[in-house]
N, C-alpha and C positions, 0 to 999 in steps of 0.2 A: 493339649499342654498350657502350661502358661508359665513365666518366669520374668522375673524383672528385670533389668541390666545389672545391679548389686550382684543378682545371685548368680548370673553366668559368671562377672568378673571374678567372683569369688571363687566357682569350679575351676576358672582356668587360670586361677592367680594372677590375676590383672587389677586395671585401676580403672573408674569410670571419669568421662570429660562429659559434664551435660548431666540432662536427670538421670540420675541412679533411678528412679521408679517408673522408669515408662514400659511398659507391658510389651512382653516377646511372646508372641504364639506359632510362629513359624520362622523357618530357615529358608533362606532363596540367595538369588543372583543379586550383587550390585545394582547391575544396569535394569532389570525389571522389577526388581524390588517395592512391595508394598507397605499401608503402615502397619504395624504391628509385628515383622519381619525383624529379622536379625541377618546380614549379611557380611561380606569379610573383603578386606581391600589386602592383595599381596602381594600385587605389580602394580609399577607405576603407569603401565599403558592405560589402565581402569582408573587413575586419577581423577581425571575429569569428570566419572561419572557422582562421583562423593558430595561433589554442591548440588546437584540435583536430584537425587537419589531420594525416591519416598521410603525407606528403611528407617526405622524407628530407633534402631541402635548398629554400628558398622565397628566389627573387628578389625584393627590394625595394629601394626608391629610396632613397637615402642620409640623405633630410632625414626617413624616417618615425621616429616617436618612440612609442616603445611603454613603456606603463608596468609591465607585468610579462612577468616571463623567459618564454621560450617554449624546447620542446622541441626544436623542428627547428633543423636548420644553416641559416642565415640567410647569404645571399652580397649585400651591398651595393655597389648599381651607381648613376651617376648617375639613369638613366631604365630601372625595374622593364619596364615595357611597351616599350618600343624594344631592350631589351637582349635581352627573351626572342624578340623578334621575330627577331633579329640569329643567337639561338641555335637556332631553329626553320627558318632558312635552313641553317645549317650541317648541322642535325641530317638534313635534308630531302635534302642531296649528299650527304652520308658514307649516309643509307642505299641512295642508288640506288648509289654506286661497289661497295658491298658485294652488292646485288641484280644488278648488271649490268655484266659483265667482258668482254673483249674481242671477238673478231668470230663473229658465228653461221657457222655451215656453211652456209647457205641464202641468205647476202648474196652478189651479186653485183658486184664492184668490179674497175670498167677498172683493169689494170695502171700506165695513169699515174698515178692516184690518191695524195697524199702523205697520210700519217695521222701525227698528231702521238702523243704517249705519250697512254698510259690510256685510250683513245677506242674507246667503246662504241658496236657496230654488233649490233643486233636482229634478228629474222628477216626474210627477205625484201624486204631493203633494198637497193636499187638506185643506183649511184655513177657517174656518166658522168664520160667523159675528161676530165684535169688538172684535177678538181678537188682543193682541198685542207683536212681537216679538221684542226685545230690541238689542242693537247695538251686533255683533259679533254672534247671534246665527247660527244656522248650523242644517238644515233640510233636510235630504237625501232621498232618493227616494222612492213613494209610502208612506210617514207618512200620516197620517189624524189628525188634529187637527180640534176641534170643538169650538163652539160660546163662548166667551167670556174668552178665554184662554187667561194667560199671562203665557209668557216664560221670563226669565230676563237672562240678557246678559253674551253672550259666553258659552251657553248652547247649546251642541249637542244632537239632536236625531239621531239617526242609523236609517235604514231603516227600513219599515213598523211600525214604532211606533203607538200608535192610543193615542193620550190626548183627550180623550171629555169634554164636555161641562163644564165650569165656574171654569177648573182647574187650581190651580198657581204652578209656575216651577219656582224655585230660579234660580239665578247666579251660573256659573263654575258646570253645572249637565253633568252628560253625561247619557242617557236611549240608552240602548244597543237595538239589534234588538228584532221587536216582544213584546216589552213593551205596556203594557195598563193600562193606567192610569185614575181612574176616571168612570168603569165602574158600572154596579149596583150591590150594596152591595145584598148579598145572604139572603132576608127578604120576609119570606111567613108566613103567618099566619093561622093554622090550622082551617077545617071547617070543617061542618059535613058531613059525608059518606067518610070521610079519604080525602077531597080535601085541597087543599090549595088554599089559596088567596094573589095573590102576594101584596106586602107593597111598597109604592111609595119612590125612594131613593130620598130624593130632597136637601141632600148636598150636599157636594165639596171635592176634594183633594187640600191639601196644603203640597208641597214639600220643602223643606227649600234651603239653598246656599249648595255648595259641595257637593251632595249627588250623587251616582253613584249609577244606578240600571240595572242589569245583565238581560241577553236576556230571551224572555218569561217570566218575571215576571209580577203577576198584581197586583195593588192595587186598592179598592175596591172604589168608594165615598161615604158618610157617608149618615145615615137615614137622620140626622138633623145635624147640623153642618158640621165639616168638619175630616176627617182620616189626621192624620199628620204624615208627616215623616221630623224628624227633621235635624239638618245640621252637614252635614258631615255623615252621615248615609251611609252603604255600605252596598246592597243587591244582591246576587248570583243570577245566574241564576234560574228559575223556583222558583221563590219565592210564596205564596200568602198571601196578606195582606188583609184581610178581611174589613168591612165597619165598623167606627168609631174608630178604634185600633189608637192609638198614640205612634209614636217611639223616646224615646228621641236620644240625640245630639251624633254622632259617636258611635252609636252602629252599630255591624257589623253582619249581619246573611247570614248563608250559604246555600246551595241549597237545593231545595226540601223542606225547610222549610214551614210550615204553623201557621197564626196566626191568630184564629178567633175573631168573632166580637167584637168590645169595651174592647179588653183587652189593659192593657199600659205599655210600655216597657221600663224604666229606660236609662239614658246616659251610655255610655262607656261598654255594654252589650257585651258579643260575644256568639254566639248562633250556636251551629254546624249545620252540616245539618240532613235534613231528623227529624228535631226536630217536635212535635207538641203541640200548646199551645191551650187549649180550652178558650171558649170568657169570658169576663167579669174578667178577673183575671188584678194584679198590680205587676209586677216584678218590683224590685228597680236597683238603679245604682249599675252600675261594677258587676252585676249578668252573670255567666260563667253558659250554659249548654251544655252539650256534645253531640256529636252525636245520633239519633234516641230516643231521649227522650222524652217523653209523659209527660205535665206540665198540672196537675189539679188541683193545689193550688198555690195563693200567694207566690211569692219567696222575702223573705227582700233585704237590700242592700248588696252585698257582696254575695251573695248565690252562692256555687258550686253544684250542680243537676246531677245525672245520672239515667236512668233507665226508666220504665215505668210500673207503676206511678213514678215521681221523686222523687227521695232522696239524700241527704248528699251524695255526689259523696265516700267519704270514707265509709261510711257504705255499700253502693253499692259494693265496691271491697269485703269488708267482706263477705256480704251474698254471692258474685260471685265466693270465693274461698271457700267455703261451699256448693254451687250448684254443683260446678264440681267435688266434692268429694261423692256426692250422690251415682250414680252406686257404687262404692266401701263400702261405708257404706250400700247400701242397701243388697248387697252379705253378709256381713261380720252379717248381722242381721239375714237373711234369713241362716247361716250357723250355727249360736247360738241358732236356734230356731229349727234346724233339730239333735244337740245332746241334747236337753233336753232329 
């Protein structure tokens, strides 16, 4: 891919200082940039590199004051780090489009499937009846998509993703390798003689727009109704979301966390790694849960908890400070008893 500094500045709503026609064909760090690359300067500790860099252009913030002139072209923007992140996203998408085009000959696609413009379908992909892939969707190798599935525009599935029947995936989503969406919820009714009867899972999964789901994460279909992953949610690798769970917009959940069935998690929550949340709970908005916490009761809006069972994190640290002293206290108590 090739762009000039002026084209990049227009995309980022910036201004150019220097040669606006200079060609950019790669992105790089400022300290090891080469000619033809674009870098960024977001922290003053990297300022000495600006006079030495070989980058053809550098993104800088509007408020950056320079004492000396520099040889490289500057593209001034409101926030250099945010602008470079936007450029990385755009660059990545354009690179994928150039590398991945069309429908691979080994793909198995039901004749009833509806495909939008510029859809890429990789090797050995299988797509079931009456599914819809909107424009810009990219399906990489060995993915399996069931029947009556909808995947909206510009969503990307990495290799070996499985999307089961009647699932709805929003636009601009990223599903990493090994993700399974729409598997049966863990529902069994106890019977006589300690046997279990499987409960049919007749619901579905709805994933809203701008969601990212990490590798080998699973989201189970609802028993009835829908398991819901809200707008902008980010799930890390190896997360388990059980049937009928609802996760509010822009909540983030770190790796190895499990959420049991029918729990409701609010918006803008931050949940650490290896957290366990039991079923049928309600967690409010803006809740923070520290890593390795076990949640067994509801948490109100803005709650910050830690420990198993979860308690207010300030109380947890007070208790932990005391817990660390228990060996010393035990020794002192034993000595006191001995001196009686």
